[in-house]
Structure formats: C-alpha cells, structure tokens
Backbone as CSV, one residue per row, in Angstrom:
resi,resn,N_x,N_y,N_z,CA_x,CA_y,CA_z,C_x,C_y,C_z
1,MET,97.765,34.204,233.587,98.732,34.388,234.655,98.059,34.120,235.991
2,GLN,98.593,33.238,236.763,98.062,32.865,238.081,98.795,33.645,239.162
3,VAL,98.032,34.332,240.012,98.627,35.050,241.130,98.675,34.104,242.317
4,THR,99.849,33.926,242.878,99.991,32.953,243.959,100.253,33.603,245.312
5,THR,100.272,34.924,245.360,100.502,35.612,246.622,99.324,35.362,247.545
6,SER,99.612,34.997,248.768,98.510,34.825,249.719,98.395,36.078,250.564
7,TYR,97.185,36.414,250.917,96.917,37.606,251.716,96.535,37.159,253.109
8,PRO,97.194,37.722,254.136,96.987,37.247,255.498,95.610,37.586,256.071
9,THR,94.970,38.619,255.527,93.660,39.011,256.058,92.726,39.365,254.909
10,ILE,91.440,39.331,255.188,90.428,39.665,254.185,90.595,41.108,253.729
11,ASP,90.820,42.014,254.697,90.940,43.421,254.318,92.179,43.663,253.458
12,ALA,93.245,42.938,253.690,94.451,43.091,252.868,94.165,42.671,251.425
13,LEU,93.409,41.610,251.255,93.043,41.160,249.913,92.182,42.204,249.214
14,TYR,91.145,42.704,249.886,90.279,43.722,249.290,91.067,44.977,248.937
15,ARG,91.943,45.405,249.840,92.744,46.607,249.605,93.631,46.412,248.372
16,SER,94.249,45.251,248.274,95.128,44.962,247.147,94.356,44.930,245.832
17,VAL,93.200,44.307,245.851,92.374,44.240,244.639,91.947,45.648,244.234
18,TRP,91.476,46.439,245.213,91.018,47.789,244.875,92.173,48.632,244.334
19,GLN,93.352,48.515,244.920,94.500,49.280,244.423,94.834,48.889,242.984
20,ALA,94.748,47.608,242.675,95.023,47.149,241.306,93.980,47.687,240.331
21,ILE,92.705,47.675,240.743,91.634,48.196,239.891,91.821,49.698,239.680
22,ALA,92.087,50.423,240.759,92.262,51.879,240.657,93.437,52.217,239.747
23,LYS,94.528,51.481,239.890,95.703,51.726,239.036,95.355,51.469,237.566
24,MET,94.648,50.377,237.306,94.257,50.040,235.941,93.393,51.143,235.334
25,TYR,92.360,51.584,236.087,91.479,52.639,235.581,92.241,53.945,235.381
26,ASN,93.100,54.292,236.322,93.856,55.544,236.191,94.814,55.503,235.011
27,GLU,95.441,54.358,234.765,96.334,54.239,233.606,95.555,54.428,232.310
28,GLU,94.386,53.827,232.225,93.570,53.964,231.014,93.040,55.389,230.888
29,ALA,92.566,55.950,231.983,92.013,57.309,231.961,93.078,58.340,231.590
30,SER,94.305,58.115,232.028,95.373,59.087,231.749,95.642,59.220,230.251
31,LYS,95.339,58.178,229.492,95.500,58.251,228.035,94.567,59.300,227.434
32,TYR,93.506,59.638,228.190,92.505,60.594,227.721,92.480,61.843,228.605
33,GLU,93.598,62.062,229.320,93.780,63.228,230.174,92.668,63.378,231.203
34,THR,92.338,62.273,231.848,91.350,62.293,232.918,91.790,61.323,234.008
35,THR,90.942,61.123,235.014,91.284,60.236,236.130,90.114,59.321,236.456
36,MET,90.409,58.307,237.261,89.367,57.406,237.722,88.332,58.165,238.548
37,ALA,88.777,59.088,239.402,87.860,59.846,240.253,86.872,60.648,239.402
38,THR,87.367,61.226,238.312,86.493,61.963,237.406,85.456,61.029,236.795
39,GLY,85.897,59.883,236.316,84.978,58.916,235.717,83.946,58.429,236.708
40,LEU,84.371,58.126,237.918,83.441,57.652,238.946,82.417,58.726,239.285
41,ALA,82.860,59.974,239.383,81.931,61.072,239.667,80.913,61.213,238.535
42,LEU,81.382,61.162,237.295,80.470,61.282,236.159,79.456,60.146,236.138
43,LEU,79.891,58.949,236.491,78.988,57.796,236.522,77.973,57.887,237.658
44,SER,78.262,58.711,238.654,77.367,58.859,239.805,76.293,59.922,239.580
45,ILE,76.370,60.621,238.462,75.400,61.673,238.149,74.388,61.141,237.144
46,ASP,73.103,61.283,237.463,72.043,60.841,236.570,72.172,61.602,235.250
47,PRO,72.323,60.896,234.130,72.567,61.576,232.857,71.361,62.351,232.322
48,VAL,70.160,62.062,232.817,68.959,62.735,232.321,68.517,63.854,233.263
49,ASN,68.365,63.529,234.538,67.792,64.480,235.490,68.811,65.203,236.358
50,GLY,70.054,64.782,236.312,71.035,65.335,237.227,70.878,64.669,238.595
51,THR,71.748,65.030,239.512,71.750,64.431,240.845,72.018,65.528,241.868
52,PRO,71.274,65.514,242.986,71.578,66.498,244.032,73.028,66.359,244.483
53,SER,73.673,67.480,244.673,75.094,67.447,245.038,75.325,66.664,246.327
54,THR,74.361,66.680,247.232,74.516,65.966,248.505,74.443,64.449,248.347
55,ALA,73.950,63.975,247.216,73.803,62.534,247.014,75.016,61.901,246.340
56,ILE,75.935,62.709,245.837,77.068,62.177,245.073,78.058,61.431,245.962
57,ALA,78.458,62.029,247.074,79.477,61.414,247.937,79.071,60.009,248.385
58,PRO,77.847,59.816,248.911,77.467,58.445,249.305,77.485,57.455,248.140
59,LYS,77.083,57.904,246.954,77.106,57.025,245.776,78.521,56.579,245.452
60,MET,79.488,57.464,245.708,80.871,57.169,245.377,81.621,56.526,246.547
61,GLY,80.967,56.417,247.704,81.642,55.865,248.871,82.697,56.802,249.421
62,MET,82.428,58.112,249.353,83.391,59.124,249.797,82.756,60.016,250.850
63,GLU,83.609,60.723,251.560,83.151,61.789,252.429,82.907,63.019,251.556
64,ALA,81.914,63.824,251.923,81.564,65.002,251.135,82.747,65.956,250.989
65,THR,83.556,66.096,252.035,84.683,67.032,251.972,85.716,66.587,250.937
66,SER,85.875,65.290,250.757,86.841,64.776,249.780,86.354,64.983,248.352
67,LEU,85.062,65.135,248.195,84.479,65.225,246.863,84.541,66.635,246.285
68,SER,84.623,67.641,247.125,84.517,69.020,246.634,85.596,69.359,245.604
69,ARG,86.813,68.877,245.780,87.887,69.144,244.822,87.571,68.491,243.474
70,THR,87.056,67.270,243.512,86.704,66.573,242.266,85.606,67.330,241.527
71,LEU,84.579,67.779,242.257,83.479,68.511,241.622,83.969,69.840,241.038
72,LYS,84.868,70.495,241.736,85.429,71.758,241.226,86.173,71.503,239.915
73,THR,86.940,70.411,239.864,87.656,70.050,238.646,86.682,69.756,237.508
74,LEU,85.597,69.037,237.812,84.603,68.726,236.780,83.986,70.002,236.221
75,GLU,83.736,70.962,237.092,83.197,72.250,236.635,84.213,72.999,235.779
76,GLU,85.457,73.035,236.227,86.503,73.735,235.480,86.709,73.143,234.092
77,LYS,86.514,71.831,233.976,86.675,71.157,232.683,85.382,71.166,231.862
78,ALA,84.361,71.878,232.379,83.060,71.997,231.707,82.386,70.645,231.489
79,LEU,82.552,69.745,232.463,81.905,68.437,232.389,80.574,68.420,233.139
80,ILE,80.443,69.313,234.115,79.194,69.433,234.871,78.857,70.902,235.047
81,GLU,77.607,71.134,235.387,77.169,72.463,235.802,76.250,72.297,236.998
82,ARG,76.220,73.307,237.830,75.333,73.316,238.997,74.113,74.158,238.640
83,VAL,72.931,73.572,238.856,71.681,74.287,238.597,70.796,74.176,239.827
84,PRO,69.940,75.185,240.063,69.039,75.093,241.223,68.155,73.858,241.124
85,ASN,67.939,73.215,242.261,67.081,72.040,242.313,65.625,72.502,242.327
86,PRO,64.839,72.169,241.300,63.449,72.639,241.249,62.576,72.040,242.362
87,ASP,62.995,70.898,242.915,62.223,70.252,243.973,62.618,70.716,245.363
88,ASP,63.767,71.381,245.486,64.267,71.819,246.788,65.134,73.052,246.577
89,GLY,64.572,74.210,246.861,65.270,75.464,246.610,66.549,75.647,247.400
90,ARG,66.775,74.800,248.403,67.983,74.929,249.223,69.165,74.173,248.643
91,SER,68.940,73.328,247.666,70.043,72.516,247.141,70.227,72.745,245.644
92,VAL,71.324,72.191,245.133,71.602,72.292,243.701,71.698,70.901,243.100
93,LEU,71.398,70.847,241.826,71.577,69.612,241.066,72.864,69.722,240.268
94,LEU,73.567,68.631,240.172,74.717,68.543,239.287,74.210,67.927,237.998
95,LYS,74.435,68.616,236.902,73.991,68.129,235.600,75.199,68.000,234.690
96,LEU,75.162,66.989,233.872,76.240,66.757,232.913,76.072,67.669,231.705
97,THR,77.168,68.223,231.256,77.182,68.996,230.011,77.285,67.993,228.857
98,PRO,77.150,68.432,227.620,77.358,67.497,226.502,78.728,66.814,226.560
99,LEU,79.772,67.564,226.902,81.101,66.957,227.038,81.115,65.976,228.219
100,GLY,80.436,66.328,229.299,80.342,65.442,230.458,79.636,64.135,230.114
101,LEU,78.594,64.222,229.307,77.889,63.011,228.856,78.813,62.129,228.026
102,GLU,79.600,62.762,227.163,80.545,62.021,226.330,81.584,61.299,227.199
103,LYS,82.154,62.012,228.168,83.151,61.415,229.064,82.514,60.345,229.950
104,ARG,81.242,60.552,230.337,80.533,59.552,231.142,80.371,58.264,230.342
105,ASP,79.983,58.390,229.082,79.822,57.210,228.231,81.145,56.461,228.079
106,PHE,82.233,57.213,227.941,83.556,56.601,227.857,83.875,55.838,229.139
107,SER,83.638,56.471,230.297,83.897,55.823,231.586,83.053,54.563,231.735
108,ARG,81.806,54.662,231.336,80.896,53.508,231.423,81.413,52.353,230.564
109,SER,81.920,52.664,229.385,82.424,51.602,228.511,83.624,50.901,229.138
110,LEU,84.489,51.655,229.833,85.638,51.035,230.506,85.181,50.094,231.621
111,VAL,84.205,50.547,232.404,83.698,49.731,233.512,83.036,48.460,232.978
112,LEU,82.223,48.598,231.942,81.548,47.428,231.371,82.540,46.447,230.762
113,LYS,83.583,46.960,230.126,84.622,46.091,229.553,85.335,45.314,230.661
114,PHE,85.684,46.002,231.753,86.329,45.341,232.882,85.416,44.256,233.455
115,ASN,84.146,44.604,233.689,83.207,43.627,234.228,83.070,42.409,233.320
116,SER,82.989,42.659,232.036,82.863,41.575,231.068,84.081,40.647,231.114
117,GLN,85.276,41.233,231.168,86.500,40.438,231.206,86.583,39.613,232.496
118,VAL,86.206,40.212,233.625,86.240,39.481,234.895,85.232,38.342,234.869
119,GLU,84.021,38.624,234.408,82.996,37.577,234.346,83.428,36.437,233.432
120,GLU,84.061,36.770,232.309,84.538,35.742,231.375,85.612,34.871,232.027
121,LYS,86.521,35.501,232.745,87.640,34.776,233.370,87.195,33.967,234.592
122,VAL,86.331,34.554,235.410,85.982,33.957,236.705,84.735,33.079,236.624
123,GLY,83.763,33.487,235.849,82.531,32.720,235.732,81.417,33.280,236.608
124,GLU,80.198,33.062,236.131,79.009,33.603,236.791,78.841,33.120,238.222
125,LYS,79.066,31.840,238.464,78.855,31.276,239.804,79.807,31.893,240.821
126,LYS,81.081,32.021,240.453,82.043,32.615,241.380,81.764,34.100,241.612
127,ILE,81.319,34.801,240.571,80.961,36.213,240.727,79.794,36.336,241.702
128,ALA,78.808,35.466,241.575,77.650,35.499,242.484,78.101,35.259,243.928
129,ILE,79.011,34.321,244.127,79.528,34.052,245.477,80.315,35.248,245.994
130,PHE,81.143,35.843,245.138,81.912,37.026,245.521,80.975,38.151,245.976
131,LYS,79.914,38.392,245.203,78.954,39.441,245.562,78.268,39.123,246.880
132,GLU,77.890,37.869,247.074,77.224,37.460,248.312,78.149,37.669,249.515
133,VAL,79.395,37.252,249.398,80.362,37.417,250.480,80.594,38.903,250.752
134,SER,80.769,39.694,249.695,81.016,41.127,249.855,79.832,41.818,250.528
135,GLU,78.623,41.479,250.113,77.432,42.060,250.737,77.316,41.653,252.202
136,SER,77.697,40.423,252.521,77.690,39.977,253.918,78.692,40.765,254.756
137,ILE,79.860,41.043,254.183,80.874,41.829,254.886,80.346,43.245,255.135
138,ILE,79.744,43.849,254.125,79.178,45.196,254.284,78.110,45.194,255.382
139,GLU,77.241,44.211,255.353,76.174,44.107,256.366,76.774,43.962,257.764
140,LEU,77.769,43.122,257.890,78.432,42.914,259.179,79.020,44.222,259.698
141,ILE,79.652,44.967,258.829,80.249,46.250,259.222,79.165,47.258,259.573
142,GLN,78.117,47.331,258.769,77.045,48.290,259.023,76.284,47.997,260.312
143,ASP,76.219,46.749,260.703,75.532,46.384,261.956,76.315,46.837,263.179
144,LYS,77.578,47.200,262.991,78.447,47.723,264.061,78.545,46.791,265.269
145,ASN,78.565,45.492,265.028,78.661,44.518,266.112,79.998,43.815,266.152
146,ILE,80.932,44.197,265.319,82.201,43.498,265.237,83.016,43.638,266.512
147,TYR,83.093,44.838,267.043,83.971,45.075,268.187,83.217,45.276,269.494
148,ASP,81.947,44.934,269.524,81.180,45.046,270.768,81.370,43.857,271.665
C-alpha cells in the first residue's frame, strides 16, 4: 500500500509517523493488557543491573514528572521494584521482577519485529539516510540556533 498524503512540514511528517507507530504498539500491547508506555519503560531498565530512577525519563524522552505515573503502574503490576542504589545512597535503582523481565522480552520482540519489517520494506540504504537526517535534526535542535 502506497501512502500518497503529502506533509507540509517536516515536523508534521514526524508527528504523523510517531502517532502511527504509537497506535500500532498500543493496539498490539492491548492484546496482552499492557501499553506502549509500559513496554518502553521496561525496555529502558537494564535487565541485569537495574537503572537509577533518575536515568529513566531521559532514556524514554520524557519529563520526569510524566514518568512517575508509569513507574507507579509498573510497581503495582509487580513488573519492577525499587531497591537502594549501592553506589549512591541517595538514589534508588529500578529493577525488573521476573514478570517484568518476561514483559520486557515481549516488548523487545515487538520492537525488533517492527524494525525488521521496516528494514525489509525500505532497505538498508534508505534507513541509513533516515537515521542520518534524524540525527542532524536532533543536533540542530540541541544546538539551539534555529530561532536566534
């Protein structure tokens, strides 16, 4: 199926693509009574050593305040536990429970399947160009010179 809709701006195209990806992941996750946000959070936690709670939001591209509800849900569903950080007594590590590891593996398989299908359809060269363009856009934004 060829999509012929043209997008007037780069950000409109990215927004549309991300919304389609999020909808796809949420539809698949709902079959297993979970969400994309849960899967993304689980994928952001180191499965062996755990991850400091302060490091999760940046990994997910979220503000810390937006993440607290997701982490509370993960705890309530017994997917993660908070343990004292042995390297820093002021912080906690988020560690995956056995059920959390299982759900993380499931989320990882969905992401890898999606990536595989996109690479098969689009091709390695176009994916490399897409990544290069996307990284350039991120760099341009991070340099904060767009509106100066």
